N, C-alpha and C positions, 0 to 999 in steps of 0.2 A: 494230334498227337508231337510231340518235340522228337528232335533228333535222338535224344539218347533212349525213348520209350522205344522209337521206330526201331534203332540196333537192337535192343531187348528182345523185340516181337521180332526179328528174323533172326537172332539167335536160336530162339525155342523151336520155328518152323524147321529150321534147317535140321535141328538138334531130333525133331520127329523123323525127319525123312529119314535121315542116314540111321534111327534107329528101328526103322519100322519092321527092319526082318530081328533084329536081334529079340524085337517085342512078342513078336511070334513064336519063335526059338522057348523065350522063357514061356509062356504061356504052356506051352507043352511039355515044358518039361517038371510045371507045376504038379504037371496030372500024375506024372511018374515017381516025382521027388521030394515034392511036398504034400506037408497035413493039409488034410481040407480046414480052411475056416470058416467056422462059422455055421457050420453044417453044410456049407456046399463051397467048392473051386468052379472060380469064372470062369469060360470059354472066351464068352461073349463081350467086347463092349460096353452094347446094349443091355444091362442087367437090368432087373424089377428093383423096384424100390426095399424089397424085404429084405434086399441084399446089402443094403449101408444098417450095418450096426447102430444102435442109438443106444444113448446114457441116461440115466435118469438124473432129473437138477433133485435137490435140497426141497419141493412140494409137492415131488410125487411123476411129477410129467415128464417126459421122453423126449428127450430134442437129438433129432439125428448127426452123427458124430462128424459128417461132412455134408456141408451146403453148397447152395449156389448163391455167390455175392453179385450186386449188381451194380456199385458202385462206379459211374465214370458212364455207363449204360445209358442212353436215353431215347425216345421216341421209337420206331419201328423198329429202330434193332434192337431194342429192351425188350419188346413185345416179343418178336423174336425168338431171342436166347432164354427168357424167361419161359416160352412153353417150350419150344425146344430142349430145355435144360429139363421138366417137367416130366417131359414125354421121354428124355434118355433115363429116370429112374430117379431127381434129386426130388426131394419133399421139403426141406427146410430152404425157404427164401429170405435173402435180408436184402431191405431197404431202408432208408431212410428220407426223410421231408429232403432235407439240405441236399441232397442227390437230385432232386426238381423229377424222380422218374415214377413216382408211386400211381399214377395213372396208367401207365408204358405196361408195369408191373402188373397193376391188377387187369387190363388187359388180357397179360400173356398167360397170367392164371387161369382167365374164363377160355381163353385160347386154346390150352390145353386141354380142358373137357374133363379132366382129372379132379373127380368131387374135393369141394373144401376138407370136409374132415378128417380127407389122407394129407394133409399141408399142415406144414408149420413156418408162418410167416411171421417175421420181425421187420419192426419200423422203428426209429428211433427221433425223441423228442430234442430237437434242437435249441442252442441257446436262446433265440430270439422269442420262443414261447415257453422261458422256465419261468416258474411261481404256480403256486394254486390254483388259479383261472384262468391265466395262460397256458397250463400244462393241458389243461380237460378239453381248451377249445382245440390246440394242437392236435392233442390225439384225435377228437371230433374230425378234425380236417383229414386227417392221415385216413382213417376209416371210410370217408365220405371219395376221398382220391383213387383209392385201391377198390370201393364198390364192394367191402367186406362187413360184416355185422361184429367180426368181433377177430383178434389180433392173438396169436400164439404167443409173444412175447413183445413189448416197450421195452428199450432202454431211455434211460437219461443218455444222448450223447456225448455230451462234453460234461464236468465237473463245474460250471459257467451259471452264473448269477445264484437266483432264490433256487439253490437244491434241494434244501428244505421242504420248503414249498410245496415243487414239481413232484417230491417223492409222495407228501401225502397226498398229491392228486392223484396218484399212480395205483399207489394202494387201495382209494377209494373203489377206482375204477377195477381192478383186480378182485376186490372184494366184490364189488357189483353183478362179476362171470363179465366183464368187456375184454380181460385179459386173461390170461389165462396164464400168465408168468409178467414179473418182472425182473427189472436189470439194470445194469450201467455198463458202460462203453466211457475206455479212456481215462479212468478213476486208476490214480497210483496208488500206493498203500496207506499214505496219511489218510489220502480221499477219502478213500474205501475205510478204515475206521472212525472216521468222522463220521461217515453216512451211519454204518450200523450202530454209534451209540445213540440213537435216534430214532433207525428205523423199527417199527412194529412188524413188517413183515420181509425177511432177508430177501437180498438180491440173488435170484438165480444162476446169475453169467455176468461177467465182465470182459466186454470185448475188447482188448488193446492188440496193440501192434508185436507180434510175435514170429518168428523165422530163425533160419539156420544164423542169421547174423546180428538178430538182438534174441537173445531165449529169454530174458526175463525172471530171471530162476528167484530173487523176492519175490515178484507177485505170485510164480508158482507156486511157491511151499506158503506163500500166506492165504492164496484163494483153495488151495487140499486140503488147509487148514481148516478154514469156516466154510467149508462142504460147501464152496460158490465155482460154481462151472468155469473154465478158462475158455475164451475162444478166440481163434485169430484172424485179424484181421490183415489183407495181405501178409497170406502165407507163405507167396513167394519171394517177399519185400519189391513187387512189382520190377524184379528181373534186377534192381539197384545194385549195384557192387558188384556187377556179374553175376549175379547167381546161377542163371542157366548154363554159364558154361565154367562154373567152380569145378576145380580138377579133382580135388575130396567127390563131390556129391556127382560127376560125370565117373569115376571110374567105379563108385558102387551102381549107380544104376545099371552101368553096363553087364558087370557081373549078375544083376536079376536078370536083365534082358528090360528092364523097365528105362523110361525117360526121367530128366532129372527132374522135373513136374512132380511125379509119378513116387519117386524116392524122398522129395519136403512131404509132399500132403502122407506118407506112410511114415512116415517121421513123427510128425503133428501126431498123427492118431493114434503110436504106441507111447505116447506123451500122456496120454488124455483128452489130448485137446483139441477143442471142434474144430474144425478150418469151414472157411466162405471164399474159395476161390471162385475170381471172375471170370468169363471168356464170352466172346460175340463169335466164339469159333467153330461150329460145331464138332470139329475132330478132339480139338481141345477140350470141349463140353464134355462129352465122352472119354478122352485120356483122362482127365481128372476122377472121373469117377469109379476107373480102375484101377484101385490099387488096394482091394482087398482077397486078392491070389496069391502074395508074397509075403515076405516077412523079413524085416530089418535085424541082421544079427545086433547080438550085444556089442561085438566090435565096431557094427559100422556105427549102431547111437552113440557108441563115445566118440567118433572119428569126425561124427556132425556139430556133437556137443561142443568140441576143440574150435570149432569155427566161429561159434560167439563173439562177437567184436563190445559186446555188452555196450552200446550204443545205436539209438535209432535211427533208422536208414530217413526218416521224415522230416529234416529238422523245422520245415515250413509249416508241420501239424506245430509239434510243440510250441 
């Protein structure tokens, strides 16, 4: 972990410690002063999976609105984190070949003891496996590493190489029942339009960088128009640009007795965006899950909307 990431992690931990009492107060306030959401008010951070709302994709499959990301996790830490996330209530688990952790994710799924049918597992086709034949081989390798019989969602990780051949292979795997849904990741609006020009099966998801500092308004509107679910990787921008200490979000968080992380995730949720935060810390895994007992006001949403810098915080990725 580099010094900047260490600083961001320390900031988040300090904020979590300082707001622990406020968070408790906010929970009790929700009992008496806030409406119940989705049929229940969450009083404990260890919530049931049924407490996480889901959304219907354009093929009829339902995906949880909040999941667990695994980018940057590996080995025993990854396995433990996945098992803890599932045991805590997460059902959407996101990985990718290029993360190099599919085997550890698979072990974590087994360790959790939760029935496979209750989970929504996503992985992604990497650039090296682009093309019709390579995509099929890449998919089978992913299944083998995860030790699963099928995937719930398989994405083209980046729009590179023979995208058309990759998509054709994924459509065939989808029609054969080996994947319950297929989608894309990191496609811009032009690249999405190109894929839609020849796709027999419309992608259900576009997983892209989006957070308070890069809200992707054009992509957001286009995806809504085509009924393609927007999914956020790095919903906290990995703490870049000081997101965990942002004055605007910190003020909003204190108002509700919540943390900056929880406010950011709630902001995504209220925009209808699926988010997949990642953490190897049990306290953060639980913290990220506890966002359904409060609601940001219209004024709060506008205040966060004004933070948009309209530029990526990951220039090395683009």
